[in-house]
PDB file of N, CA, C, O and CB in Angstrom:
ATOM      1  N   MET A   1      60.121 324.958 149.549  1.00  0.00           N
ATOM      2  CA  MET A   1      60.699 325.772 148.512  1.00  0.00           C
ATOM      3  C   MET A   1      59.657 326.816 148.106  1.00  0.00           C
ATOM      4  O   MET A   1      58.483 326.495 147.926  1.00  0.00           O
ATOM      5  CB  MET A   1      61.152 324.904 147.298  1.00  0.00           C
ATOM      6  N   ILE A   2      60.088 328.030 147.967  1.00  0.00           N
ATOM      7  CA  ILE A   2      59.215 329.121 147.543  1.00  0.00           C
ATOM      8  C   ILE A   2      59.646 329.558 146.156  1.00  0.00           C
ATOM      9  O   ILE A   2      60.826 329.798 145.900  1.00  0.00           O
ATOM     10  CB  ILE A   2      59.259 330.317 148.548  1.00  0.00           C
ATOM     11  N   MET A   3      58.668 329.658 145.266  1.00  0.00           N
ATOM     12  CA  MET A   3      58.946 330.099 143.901  1.00  0.00           C
ATOM     13  C   MET A   3      58.167 331.381 143.640  1.00  0.00           C
ATOM     14  O   MET A   3      56.938 331.402 143.719  1.00  0.00           O
ATOM     15  CB  MET A   3      58.572 328.993 142.858  1.00  0.00           C
ATOM     16  N   TYR A   4      58.891 332.445 143.329  1.00  0.00           N
ATOM     17  CA  TYR A   4      58.255 333.703 142.983  1.00  0.00           C
ATOM     18  C   TYR A   4      58.216 333.793 141.464  1.00  0.00           C
ATOM     19  O   TYR A   4      59.247 334.013 140.828  1.00  0.00           O
ATOM     20  CB  TYR A   4      59.011 334.923 143.612  1.00  0.00           C
ATOM     21  N   THR A   5      57.040 333.626 140.882  1.00  0.00           N
ATOM     22  CA  THR A   5      56.919 333.615 139.437  1.00  0.00           C
ATOM     23  C   THR A   5      55.525 334.085 139.030  1.00  0.00           C
ATOM     24  O   THR A   5      54.578 334.028 139.815  1.00  0.00           O
ATOM     25  CB  THR A   5      57.207 332.210 138.878  1.00  0.00           C
ATOM     26  N   ILE A   6      55.423 334.544 137.798  1.00  0.00           N
ATOM     27  CA  ILE A   6      54.120 334.952 137.275  1.00  0.00           C
ATOM     28  C   ILE A   6      53.455 333.818 136.499  1.00  0.00           C
ATOM     29  O   ILE A   6      52.334 333.970 136.015  1.00  0.00           O
ATOM     30  CB  ILE A   6      54.270 336.184 136.379  1.00  0.00           C
ATOM     31  N   VAL A   7      54.141 332.685 136.379  1.00  0.00           N
ATOM     32  CA  VAL A   7      53.611 331.536 135.651  1.00  0.00           C
ATOM     33  C   VAL A   7      52.497 330.890 136.469  1.00  0.00           C
ATOM     34  O   VAL A   7      52.630 330.703 137.678  1.00  0.00           O
ATOM     35  CB  VAL A   7      54.733 330.506 135.342  1.00  0.00           C
ATOM     36  N   ALA A   8      51.413 330.557 135.808  1.00  0.00           N
ATOM     37  CA  ALA A   8      50.280 329.926 136.493  1.00  0.00           C
ATOM     38  C   ALA A   8      50.666 328.556 137.039  1.00  0.00           C
ATOM     39  O   ALA A   8      51.497 327.858 136.458  1.00  0.00           O
ATOM     40  CB  ALA A   8      49.082 329.794 135.540  1.00  0.00           C
ATOM     41  N   ASP A   9      50.060 328.180 138.156  1.00  0.00           N
ATOM     42  CA  ASP A   9      50.343 326.891 138.783  1.00  0.00           C
ATOM     43  C   ASP A   9      50.071 325.718 137.840  1.00  0.00           C
ATOM     44  O   ASP A   9      50.790 324.719 137.866  1.00  0.00           O
ATOM     45  CB  ASP A   9      49.514 326.735 140.047  1.00  0.00           C
ATOM     46  N   GLU A  10      49.039 325.839 137.009  1.00  0.00           N
ATOM     47  CA  GLU A  10      48.697 324.764 136.079  1.00  0.00           C
ATOM     48  C   GLU A  10      49.828 324.497 135.092  1.00  0.00           C
ATOM     49  O   GLU A  10      50.061 323.348 134.717  1.00  0.00           O
ATOM     50  CB  GLU A  10      47.419 325.107 135.323  1.00  0.00           C
ATOM     51  N   LEU A  11      50.524 325.534 134.671  1.00  0.00           N
ATOM     52  CA  LEU A  11      51.642 325.364 133.747  1.00  0.00           C
ATOM     53  C   LEU A  11      52.907 324.925 134.479  1.00  0.00           C
ATOM     54  O   LEU A  11      53.687 324.116 133.975  1.00  0.00           O
ATOM     55  CB  LEU A  11      51.902 326.661 132.987  1.00  0.00           C
ATOM     56  N   LEU A  12      53.091 325.470 135.661  1.00  0.00           N
ATOM     57  CA  LEU A  12      54.293 325.166 136.424  1.00  0.00           C
ATOM     58  C   LEU A  12      54.358 323.696 136.836  1.00  0.00           C
ATOM     59  O   LEU A  12      55.422 323.077 136.805  1.00  0.00           O
ATOM     60  CB  LEU A  12      54.360 326.048 137.652  1.00  0.00           C
ATOM     61  N   TYR A  13      53.205 323.148 137.223  1.00  0.00           N
ATOM     62  CA  TYR A  13      53.163 321.774 137.704  1.00  0.00           C
ATOM     63  C   TYR A  13      52.562 320.805 136.695  1.00  0.00           C
ATOM     64  O   TYR A  13      52.149 319.709 137.072  1.00  0.00           O
ATOM     65  CB  TYR A  13      52.384 321.709 138.981  1.00  0.00           C
ATOM     66  N   ALA A  14      52.505 321.180 135.438  1.00  0.00           N
ATOM     67  CA  ALA A  14      51.963 320.291 134.405  1.00  0.00           C
ATOM     68  C   ALA A  14      52.861 319.070 134.255  1.00  0.00           C
ATOM     69  O   ALA A  14      54.079 319.203 134.131  1.00  0.00           O
ATOM     70  CB  ALA A  14      51.826 321.034 133.049  1.00  0.00           C
ATOM     71  N   GLY A  15      52.271 317.895 134.266  1.00  0.00           N
ATOM     72  CA  GLY A  15      53.020 316.661 134.083  1.00  0.00           C
ATOM     73  C   GLY A  15      53.625 316.093 135.343  1.00  0.00           C
ATOM     74  O   GLY A  15      54.325 315.083 135.278  1.00  0.00           O
ATOM     75  N   ILE A  16      53.382 316.706 136.489  1.00  0.00           N
ATOM     76  CA  ILE A  16      53.987 316.209 137.726  1.00  0.00           C
ATOM     77  C   ILE A  16      53.409 314.853 138.134  1.00  0.00           C
ATOM     78  O   ILE A  16      54.039 314.119 138.895  1.00  0.00           O
ATOM     79  CB  ILE A  16      53.783 317.220 138.854  1.00  0.00           C
ATOM     80  N   GLU A  17      52.217 314.514 137.636  1.00  0.00           N
ATOM     81  CA  GLU A  17      51.603 313.234 137.970  1.00  0.00           C
ATOM     82  C   GLU A  17      52.349 312.065 137.349  1.00  0.00           C
ATOM     83  O   GLU A  17      52.304 310.953 137.875  1.00  0.00           O
ATOM     84  CB  GLU A  17      50.160 313.217 137.520  1.00  0.00           C
ATOM     85  N   GLU A  18      53.038 312.305 136.229  1.00  0.00           N
ATOM     86  CA  GLU A  18      53.747 311.228 135.539  1.00  0.00           C
ATOM     87  C   GLU A  18      55.099 310.892 136.159  1.00  0.00           C
ATOM     88  O   GLU A  18      55.724 309.900 135.783  1.00  0.00           O
ATOM     89  CB  GLU A  18      53.943 311.597 134.102  1.00  0.00           C
ATOM     90  N   ILE A  19      55.551 311.706 137.099  1.00  0.00           N
ATOM     91  CA  ILE A  19      56.852 311.467 137.712  1.00  0.00           C
ATOM     92  C   ILE A  19      56.777 310.216 138.578  1.00  0.00           C
ATOM     93  O   ILE A  19      55.927 310.115 139.462  1.00  0.00           O
ATOM     94  CB  ILE A  19      57.307 312.690 138.550  1.00  0.00           C
ATOM     95  N   GLN A  20      57.656 309.282 138.324  1.00  0.00           N
ATOM     96  CA  GLN A  20      57.686 308.043 139.084  1.00  0.00           C
ATOM     97  C   GLN A  20      58.526 308.248 140.344  1.00  0.00           C
ATOM     98  O   GLN A  20      59.516 308.980 140.337  1.00  0.00           O
ATOM     99  CB  GLN A  20      58.250 306.877 138.224  1.00  0.00           C
ATOM    100  N   THR A  21      58.121 307.602 141.400  1.00  0.00           N
ATOM    101  CA  THR A  21      58.881 307.691 142.630  1.00  0.00           C
ATOM    102  C   THR A  21      59.906 306.575 142.676  1.00  0.00           C
ATOM    103  O   THR A  21      59.686 305.488 142.141  1.00  0.00           O
ATOM    104  CB  THR A  21      57.957 307.630 143.852  1.00  0.00           C
ATOM    105  N   ALA A  22      61.005 306.850 143.308  1.00  0.00           N
ATOM    106  CA  ALA A  22      62.068 305.860 143.435  1.00  0.00           C
ATOM    107  C   ALA A  22      61.706 304.862 144.533  1.00  0.00           C
ATOM    108  O   ALA A  22      61.062 305.209 145.524  1.00  0.00           O
ATOM    109  CB  ALA A  22      63.428 306.544 143.741  1.00  0.00           C
ATOM    110  N   VAL A  23      62.132 303.624 144.335  1.00  0.00           N
ATOM    111  CA  VAL A  23      61.870 302.542 145.272  1.00  0.00           C
ATOM    112  C   VAL A  23      63.207 301.988 145.733  1.00  0.00           C
ATOM    113  O   VAL A  23      64.114 301.786 144.925  1.00  0.00           O
ATOM    114  CB  VAL A  23      60.985 301.427 144.627  1.00  0.00           C
ATOM    115  N   GLU A  24      63.330 301.741 147.033  1.00  0.00           N
ATOM    116  CA  GLU A  24      64.549 301.109 147.545  1.00  0.00           C
ATOM    117  C   GLU A  24      64.450 299.612 147.317  1.00  0.00           C
ATOM    118  O   GLU A  24      63.420 298.998 147.597  1.00  0.00           O
ATOM    119  CB  GLU A  24      64.764 301.427 149.059  1.00  0.00           C
ATOM    120  N   MET A  25      65.535 299.023 146.805  1.00  0.00           N
ATOM    121  CA  MET A  25      65.508 297.602 146.463  1.00  0.00           C
ATOM    122  C   MET A  25      66.922 297.029 146.580  1.00  0.00           C
ATOM    123  O   MET A  25      67.912 297.706 146.306  1.00  0.00           O
ATOM    124  CB  MET A  25      64.941 297.385 145.026  1.00  0.00           C
ATOM    125  N   TRP A  26      66.984 295.776 146.992  1.00  0.00           N
ATOM    126  CA  TRP A  26      68.253 295.049 147.004  1.00  0.00           C
ATOM    127  C   TRP A  26      68.411 294.362 145.653  1.00  0.00           C
ATOM    128  O   TRP A  26      67.561 293.558 145.271  1.00  0.00           O
ATOM    129  CB  TRP A  26      68.310 294.007 148.181  1.00  0.00           C
ATOM    130  N   VAL A  27      69.472 294.660 144.931  1.00  0.00           N
ATOM    131  CA  VAL A  27      69.770 294.023 143.655  1.00  0.00           C
ATOM    132  C   VAL A  27      71.178 293.444 143.756  1.00  0.00           C
ATOM    133  O   VAL A  27      72.142 294.181 143.962  1.00  0.00           O
ATOM    134  CB  VAL A  27      69.646 295.038 142.453  1.00  0.00           C
ATOM    135  N   ASP A  28      71.295 292.145 143.614  1.00  0.00           N
ATOM    136  CA  ASP A  28      72.582 291.443 143.728  1.00  0.00           C
ATOM    137  C   ASP A  28      73.301 291.775 145.038  1.00  0.00           C
ATOM    138  O   ASP A  28      74.526 291.893 145.059  1.00  0.00           O
ATOM    139  CB  ASP A  28      73.482 291.800 142.542  1.00  0.00           C
ATOM    140  N   GLY A  29      72.548 291.926 146.126  1.00  0.00           N
ATOM    141  CA  GLY A  29      73.142 292.200 147.429  1.00  0.00           C
ATOM    142  C   GLY A  29      73.534 293.647 147.644  1.00  0.00           C
ATOM    143  O   GLY A  29      74.233 293.948 148.612  1.00  0.00           O
ATOM    144  N   VAL A  30      73.111 294.555 146.776  1.00  0.00           N
ATOM    145  CA  VAL A  30      73.446 295.973 146.887  1.00  0.00           C
ATOM    146  C   VAL A  30      72.149 296.758 147.063  1.00  0.00           C
ATOM    147  O   VAL A  30      71.223 296.623 146.263  1.00  0.00           O
ATOM    148  CB  VAL A  30      74.243 296.473 145.630  1.00  0.00           C
ATOM    149  N   LEU A  31      72.084 297.580 148.115  1.00  0.00           N
ATOM    150  CA  LEU A  31      70.910 298.411 148.339  1.00  0.00           C
ATOM    151  C   LEU A  31      71.000 299.647 147.460  1.00  0.00           C
ATOM    152  O   LEU A  31      72.004 300.359 147.474  1.00  0.00           O
ATOM    153  CB  LEU A  31      70.782 298.805 149.831  1.00  0.00           C
ATOM    154  N   MET A  32      69.934 299.898 146.686  1.00  0.00           N
ATOM    155  CA  MET A  32      69.923 301.050 145.780  1.00  0.00           C
ATOM    156  C   MET A  32      68.501 301.568 145.611  1.00  0.00           C
ATOM    157  O   MET A  32      67.531 300.860 145.885  1.00  0.00           O
ATOM    158  CB  MET A  32      70.525 300.676 144.406  1.00  0.00           C
ATOM    159  N   GLN A  33      68.391 302.805 145.158  1.00  0.00           N
ATOM    160  CA  GLN A  33      67.106 303.361 144.767  1.00  0.00           C
ATOM    161  C   GLN A  33      66.971 303.153 143.278  1.00  0.00           C
ATOM    162  O   GLN A  33      67.883 303.464 142.512  1.00  0.00           O
ATOM    163  CB  GLN A  33      66.979 304.874 145.150  1.00  0.00           C
ATOM    164  N   VAL A  34      65.826 302.622 142.865  1.00  0.00           N
ATOM    165  CA  VAL A  34      65.592 302.315 141.461  1.00  0.00           C
ATOM    166  C   VAL A  34      64.231 302.831 141.025  1.00  0.00           C
ATOM    167  O   VAL A  34      63.338 303.054 141.842  1.00  0.00           O
ATOM    168  CB  VAL A  34      65.694 300.809 141.213  1.00  0.00           C
ATOM    169  N   GLU A  35      64.097 303.014 139.728  1.00  0.00           N
ATOM    170  CA  GLU A  35      62.812 303.325 139.112  1.00  0.00           C
ATOM    171  C   GLU A  35      62.379 302.074 138.369  1.00  0.00           C
ATOM    172  O   GLU A  35      63.114 301.565 137.522  1.00  0.00           O
ATOM    173  CB  GLU A  35      62.900 304.580 138.148  1.00  0.00           C
ATOM    174  N   ILE A  36      61.191 301.575 138.680  1.00  0.00           N
ATOM    175  CA  ILE A  36      60.719 300.344 138.064  1.00  0.00           C
ATOM    176  C   ILE A  36      60.240 300.636 136.648  1.00  0.00           C
ATOM    177  O   ILE A  36      59.463 301.561 136.415  1.00  0.00           O
ATOM    178  CB  ILE A  36      59.589 299.705 138.902  1.00  0.00           C
ATOM    179  N   MET A  37      60.721 299.827 135.706  1.00  0.00           N
ATOM    180  CA  MET A  37      60.392 299.980 134.299  1.00  0.00           C
ATOM    181  C   MET A  37      59.673 298.720 133.822  1.00  0.00           C
ATOM    182  O   MET A  37      59.674 297.708 134.524  1.00  0.00           O
ATOM    183  CB  MET A  37      61.670 300.252 133.452  1.00  0.00           C
ATOM    184  N   PRO A  38      59.065 298.766 132.647  1.00  0.00           N
ATOM    185  CA  PRO A  38      58.391 297.558 132.144  1.00  0.00           C
ATOM    186  C   PRO A  38      59.384 296.442 131.804  1.00  0.00           C
ATOM    187  O   PRO A  38      60.593 296.673 131.766  1.00  0.00           O
ATOM    188  CB  PRO A  38      57.559 297.899 130.905  1.00  0.00           C
ATOM    189  N   ASN A  39      58.877 295.252 131.562  1.00  0.00           N
ATOM    190  CA  ASN A  39      59.661 294.075 131.154  1.00  0.00           C
ATOM    191  C   ASN A  39      60.669 293.636 132.210  1.00  0.00           C
ATOM    192  O   ASN A  39      61.768 293.203 131.863  1.00  0.00           O
ATOM    193  CB  ASN A  39      60.389 294.365 129.860  1.00  0.00           C
ATOM    194  N   HIS A  40      60.319 293.738 133.494  1.00  0.00           N
ATOM    195  CA  HIS A  40      61.166 293.264 134.597  1.00  0.00           C
ATOM    196  C   HIS A  40      62.534 293.933 134.585  1.00  0.00           C
ATOM    197  O   HIS A  40      63.555 293.267 134.757  1.00  0.00           O
ATOM    198  CB  HIS A  40      61.333 291.748 134.522  1.00  0.00           C
ATOM    199  N   GLU A  41      62.558 295.230 134.385  1.00  0.00           N
ATOM    200  CA  GLU A  41      63.800 295.995 134.408  1.00  0.00           C
ATOM    201  C   GLU A  41      63.681 297.125 135.415  1.00  0.00           C
ATOM    202  O   GLU A  41      62.585 297.604 135.708  1.00  0.00           O
ATOM    203  CB  GLU A  41      64.135 296.550 133.005  1.00  0.00           C
ATOM    204  N   VAL A  42      64.820 297.540 135.939  1.00  0.00           N
ATOM    205  CA  VAL A  42      64.874 298.691 136.836  1.00  0.00           C
ATOM    206  C   VAL A  42      65.988 299.620 136.376  1.00  0.00           C
ATOM    207  O   VAL A  42      66.998 299.176 135.830  1.00  0.00           O
ATOM    208  CB  VAL A  42      65.098 298.245 138.311  1.00  0.00           C
ATOM    209  N   LYS A  43      65.791 300.916 136.602  1.00  0.00           N
ATOM    210  CA  LYS A  43      66.800 301.916 136.260  1.00  0.00           C
ATOM    211  C   LYS A  43      67.397 302.428 137.562  1.00  0.00           C
ATOM    212  O   LYS A  43      66.660 302.862 138.447  1.00  0.00           O
ATOM    213  CB  LYS A  43      66.190 303.091 135.410  1.00  0.00           C
ATOM    214  N   VAL A  44      68.700 302.386 137.692  1.00  0.00           N
ATOM    215  CA  VAL A  44      69.383 302.784 138.919  1.00  0.00           C
ATOM    216  C   VAL A  44      69.312 304.297 139.071  1.00  0.00           C
ATOM    217  O   VAL A  44      69.701 305.038 138.169  1.00  0.00           O
ATOM    218  CB  VAL A  44      70.857 302.303 138.915  1.00  0.00           C
ATOM    219  N   ILE A  45      68.815 304.750 140.214  1.00  0.00           N
ATOM    220  CA  ILE A  45      68.778 306.171 140.538  1.00  0.00           C
ATOM    221  C   ILE A  45      69.996 306.536 141.369  1.00  0.00           C
ATOM    222  O   ILE A  45      70.723 307.470 141.029  1.00  0.00           O
ATOM    223  CB  ILE A  45      67.480 306.532 141.289  1.00  0.00           C
ATOM    224  N   ARG A  46      70.226 305.802 142.463  1.00  0.00           N
ATOM    225  CA  ARG A  46      71.416 306.020 143.290  1.00  0.00           C
ATOM    226  C   ARG A  46      71.691 304.801 144.143  1.00  0.00           C
ATOM    227  O   ARG A  46      70.788 304.022 144.448  1.00  0.00           O
ATOM    228  CB  ARG A  46      71.248 307.263 144.181  1.00  0.00           C
ATOM    229  N   LEU A  47      72.942 304.645 144.521  1.00  0.00           N
ATOM    230  CA  LEU A  47      73.350 303.558 145.409  1.00  0.00           C
ATOM    231  C   LEU A  47      73.229 304.029 146.850  1.00  0.00           C
ATOM    232  O   LEU A  47      73.427 305.206 147.150  1.00  0.00           O
ATOM    233  CB  LEU A  47      74.804 303.093 145.099  1.00  0.00           C
ATOM    234  N   MET A  48      72.904 303.106 147.728  1.00  0.00           N
ATOM    235  CA  MET A  48      72.763 303.422 149.141  1.00  0.00           C
ATOM    236  C   MET A  48      73.609 302.489 150.001  1.00  0.00           C
ATOM    237  O   MET A  48      73.426 302.433 151.217  1.00  0.00           O
ATOM    238  CB  MET A  48      71.299 303.338 149.559  1.00  0.00           C
ATOM    239  N   SER A  49      74.512 301.773 149.395  1.00  0.00           N
ATOM    240  CA  SER A  49      75.338 300.795 150.086  1.00  0.00           C
ATOM    241  C   SER A  49      76.441 301.497 150.882  1.00  0.00           C
ATOM    242  O   SER A  49      77.026 302.466 150.399  1.00  0.00           O
ATOM    243  CB  SER A  49      75.948 299.799 149.083  1.00  0.00           C
ATOM    244  N   PRO A  50      76.729 301.018 152.095  1.00  0.00           N
ATOM    245  CA  PRO A  50      77.833 301.604 152.860  1.00  0.00           C
ATOM    246  C   PRO A  50      79.202 301.081 152.411  1.00  0.00           C
ATOM    247  O   PRO A  50      80.230 301.598 152.849  1.00  0.00           O
ATOM    248  CB  PRO A  50      77.640 301.321 154.342  1.00  0.00           C
ATOM    249  N   GLU A  51      79.227 300.083 151.560  1.00  0.00           N
ATOM    250  CA  GLU A  51      80.490 299.509 151.102  1.00  0.00           C
ATOM    251  C   GLU A  51      80.977 300.219 149.845  1.00  0.00           C
ATOM    252  O   GLU A  51      80.173 300.778 149.098  1.00  0.00           O
ATOM    253  CB  GLU A  51      80.333 298.003 150.835  1.00  0.00           C
ATOM    254  N   LEU A  52      82.268 300.204 149.609  1.00  0.00           N
ATOM    255  CA  LEU A  52      82.873 300.913 148.486  1.00  0.00           C
ATOM    256  C   LEU A  52      82.791 300.144 147.169  1.00  0.00           C
ATOM    257  O   LEU A  52      82.654 300.756 146.110  1.00  0.00           O
ATOM    258  CB  LEU A  52      84.309 301.213 148.798  1.00  0.00           C
ATOM    259  N   ALA A  53      82.871 298.833 147.217  1.00  0.00           N
ATOM    260  CA  ALA A  53      82.941 298.021 146.001  1.00  0.00           C
ATOM    261  C   ALA A  53      81.796 298.267 145.014  1.00  0.00           C
ATOM    262  O   ALA A  53      82.070 298.368 143.818  1.00  0.00           O
ATOM    263  CB  ALA A  53      82.958 296.577 146.375  1.00  0.00           C
ATOM    264  N   PRO A  54      80.530 298.370 145.438  1.00  0.00           N
ATOM    265  CA  PRO A  54      79.466 298.618 144.463  1.00  0.00           C
ATOM    266  C   PRO A  54      79.602 299.947 143.723  1.00  0.00           C
ATOM    267  O   PRO A  54      79.183 300.055 142.571  1.00  0.00           O
ATOM    268  CB  PRO A  54      78.140 298.577 145.152  1.00  0.00           C
ATOM    269  N   TYR A  55      80.181 300.957 144.368  1.00  0.00           N
ATOM    270  CA  TYR A  55      80.359 302.255 143.724  1.00  0.00           C
ATOM    271  C   TYR A  55      81.398 302.190 142.602  1.00  0.00           C
ATOM    272  O   TYR A  55      81.374 303.002 141.678  1.00  0.00           O
ATOM    273  CB  TYR A  55      80.771 303.302 144.756  1.00  0.00           C
ATOM    274  N   LEU A  56      82.292 301.233 142.691  1.00  0.00           N
ATOM    275  CA  LEU A  56      83.330 301.075 141.674  1.00  0.00           C
ATOM    276  C   LEU A  56      82.894 300.153 140.541  1.00  0.00           C
ATOM    277  O   LEU A  56      83.613 300.015 139.550  1.00  0.00           O
ATOM    278  CB  LEU A  56      84.598 300.541 142.306  1.00  0.00           C
ATOM    279  N   ASN A  57      81.738 299.525 140.669  1.00  0.00           N
ATOM    280  CA  ASN A  57      81.233 298.606 139.658  1.00  0.00           C
ATOM    281  C   ASN A  57      80.388 299.389 138.643  1.00  0.00           C
ATOM    282  O   ASN A  57      79.390 300.011 139.006  1.00  0.00           O
ATOM    283  CB  ASN A  57      80.398 297.462 140.316  1.00  0.00           C
ATOM    284  N   ASP A  58      80.794 299.351 137.383  1.00  0.00           N
ATOM    285  CA  ASP A  58      80.080 300.086 136.330  1.00  0.00           C
ATOM    286  C   ASP A  58      78.659 299.580 136.124  1.00  0.00           C
ATOM    287  O   ASP A  58      77.820 300.320 135.610  1.00  0.00           O
ATOM    288  CB  ASP A  58      80.840 299.991 135.024  1.00  0.00           C
ATOM    289  N   ALA A  59      78.367 298.352 136.506  1.00  0.00           N
ATOM    290  CA  ALA A  59      77.031 297.791 136.315  1.00  0.00           C
ATOM    291  C   ALA A  59      75.987 298.487 137.187  1.00  0.00           C
ATOM    292  O   ALA A  59      74.796 298.441 136.877  1.00  0.00           O
ATOM    293  CB  ALA A  59      77.045 296.300 136.619  1.00  0.00           C
ATOM    294  N   TYR A  60      76.420 299.134 138.276  1.00  0.00           N
ATOM    295  CA  TYR A  60      75.502 299.805 139.190  1.00  0.00           C
ATOM    296  C   TYR A  60      75.541 301.318 139.054  1.00  0.00           C
ATOM    297  O   TYR A  60      75.060 302.029 139.936  1.00  0.00           O
ATOM    298  CB  TYR A  60      75.818 299.419 140.608  1.00  0.00           C
ATOM    299  N   MET A  61      76.101 301.818 137.974  1.00  0.00           N
ATOM    300  CA  MET A  61      76.196 303.254 137.764  1.00  0.00           C
ATOM    301  C   MET A  61      74.798 303.859 137.605  1.00  0.00           C
ATOM    302  O   MET A  61      73.962 303.273 136.917  1.00  0.00           O
ATOM    303  CB  MET A  61      77.065 303.562 136.529  1.00  0.00           C
ATOM    304  N   PRO A  62      74.520 305.020 138.222  1.00  0.00           N
ATOM    305  CA  PRO A  62      73.212 305.649 138.049  1.00  0.00           C
ATOM    306  C   PRO A  62      72.879 305.857 136.580  1.00  0.00           C
ATOM    307  O   PRO A  62      73.704 306.322 135.794  1.00  0.00           O
ATOM    308  CB  PRO A  62      73.167 306.979 138.782  1.00  0.00           C
ATOM    309  N   GLY A  63      71.654 305.502 136.234  1.00  0.00           N
ATOM    310  CA  GLY A  63      71.207 305.591 134.850  1.00  0.00           C
ATOM    311  C   GLY A  63      71.230 304.247 134.129  1.00  0.00           C
ATOM    312  O   GLY A  63      70.592 304.086 133.088  1.00  0.00           O
ATOM    313  N   ARG A  64      71.961 303.288 134.677  1.00  0.00           N
ATOM    314  CA  ARG A  64      72.018 301.951 134.075  1.00  0.00           C
ATOM    315  C   ARG A  64      70.700 301.225 134.258  1.00  0.00           C
ATOM    316  O   ARG A  64      69.998 301.432 135.248  1.00  0.00           O
ATOM    317  CB  ARG A  64      73.160 301.128 134.686  1.00  0.00           C
ATOM    318  N   ILE A  65      70.373 300.388 133.315  1.00  0.00           N
ATOM    319  CA  ILE A  65      69.164 299.571 133.377  1.00  0.00           C
ATOM    320  C   ILE A  65      69.586 298.141 133.681  1.00  0.00           C
ATOM    321  O   ILE A  65      70.415 297.558 132.982  1.00  0.00           O
ATOM    322  CB  ILE A  65      68.342 299.652 132.040  1.00  0.00           C
ATOM    323  N   ILE A  66      68.996 297.586 134.739  1.00  0.00           N
ATOM    324  CA  ILE A  66      69.319 296.228 135.168  1.00  0.00           C
ATOM    325  C   ILE A  66      68.088 295.357 134.955  1.00  0.00           C
ATOM    326  O   ILE A  66      66.981 295.710 135.362  1.00  0.00           O
ATOM    327  CB  ILE A  66      69.781 296.194 136.665  1.00  0.00           C
ATOM    328  N   ARG A  67      68.297 294.236 134.321  1.00  0.00           N
ATOM    329  CA  ARG A  67      67.203 293.276 134.093  1.00  0.00           C
ATOM    330  C   ARG A  67      67.137 292.351 135.290  1.00  0.00           C
ATOM    331  O   ARG A  67      68.147 291.775 135.696  1.00  0.00           O
ATOM    332  CB  ARG A  67      67.411 292.459 132.765  1.00  0.00           C
ATOM    333  N   LEU A  68      65.946 292.207 135.857  1.00  0.00           N
ATOM    334  CA  LEU A  68      65.756 291.334 137.033  1.00  0.00           C
ATOM    335  C   LEU A  68      65.469 289.917 136.619  1.00  0.00           C
ATOM    336  O   LEU A  68      65.283 289.050 137.473  1.00  0.00           O
ATOM    337  CB  LEU A  68      64.622 291.847 137.914  1.00  0.00           C
TER     338      LEU A  68
END
């Protein structure tokens, strides 16, 4: 990606170190990308399951927090 801007790189990329990377994990038999949170919880980023049923389950909706 190319960005044409007059903003300094230090300002443009400030805080990029705090961005957490998503981890692929099986939760209740469903493959998903999650962000690991404190207290044994994960936040759903996206589902990666080839089956339709998990997409229809509100418990696996992106943004939901699941306790492990």
